[in-house]
N, C-alpha and C positions, 0 to 999 in steps of 0.2 A: 435429895438426901445428901449427896456428896460422897466422894470416894475416900476410903481410909488410906492413910499414909503407908500402912503395912502392905496393902495390895499394890500400891505404886512401887514400893521398894522391891516387892517380889517380881514384878514385871521388869523393872530395870535390871535386876539380878539375872533374870532369864535372858535378857538382851545384852548382857555385859560384854560379849565378844564382838558386838557391833561397834562401829566407829561412832564416837561422840553422840550417843543417844542421851537426850535430856528431857526431863518432864517439867512443864511449866504449868503452874496452877492457874486455872481460869474459872471463876464463878463456882468454886467448890469442887470442880472437876479438874482433869489434867489433859493437856495436849502433849503428845510425844513427838519430838523432832529428831531427825538424823540428818547431819550435814546441812542444817538450817531448813530442812523440809519437814513440814508437819505430815506425818504418815499415819498417826493413830490417835485415838481418844480413849481416855479411861473415864467412864461415867457409871456411877452407881456400882463400883467395883466390878465392872465388866470391861473387857478390852474390845475396842472396835478398830478395825483396820480400814483405811481409805480404799475404796474399790479401784483397782487398776487391772488392765488386761494381764499383766505379769502376775499379779497376785491371784487372779482368778485361775490362771493356768496352773499355778502351784497348788491351789486348793482343790482343783478337780482331780489331782493325782492322789489325794488322800481318801481313805475309806469313809470318812465322815461326810455328812451333807453340809453344803455351804448354807449358812443361815445369814440372812440380811435383816438388819433391824435399824431403827432410828436411835442414835445415841442420845438424842434429846428431841423434844417436840418440834415439829416443822423441819427437821433435818432430813436430808436425803438419806436413803438406806446405806449403811456401811456394813462390812463383814463383821459379824459378831463371832468372836473366837471362843470355841468351846473349851471345856476344862482339859480334855485330852491334849489339845494343841498347846494350851498354856503350860502344861507340864513337860512338853517336848521341846527342850531348849534348842536343839538343832533345827527343828521344823519351824519354830517361831522366829528364830534368827533368819532363816532362809526367806520366810515370808516378809519379814520386816525389810530386809535388804532389797528384795525384788520390788516391793512396793515403793520404797524411797528412791531407788534407782530409776523407776518409771515416771516419777513426778518431775515436773519442770523445776529449774532453779528459781527460787523466789526473786522477784524483781525488787531491788532496793528503792524505796520511796524517797523522794527528795523532800526535805522539809520546806515549809513556807518561807522561812528566813533565808534559806539558800537560794530560793527562786528570786526573792526580793534583792539579794545582793548581786545576782547575775544581771539584773535589769539595768 
């Protein structure tokens, strides 16, 4: 179905206190990046956070149950963020930071032309 731009804007507004969070459109849905690390997906106007130990530790402290779901068919389960946490700017920001900080720095891929020039 694809996510609406208004929902993406709402999520970006909720995460506005985080450093350099950007949304990149992919196949009608969106991937969220912080410091170059993909930490979340927005699919069908739902927010999915990549599972990490740090994220799980934060979520277990909340009164709500942790729900895992597939953001798209054949995907591994991610944390599906409920409406209460979506409205909690501080909680959502804390979860986003904990998740992004727990992820490895992405490795820059060298292009084929760079490899040919080095040979």
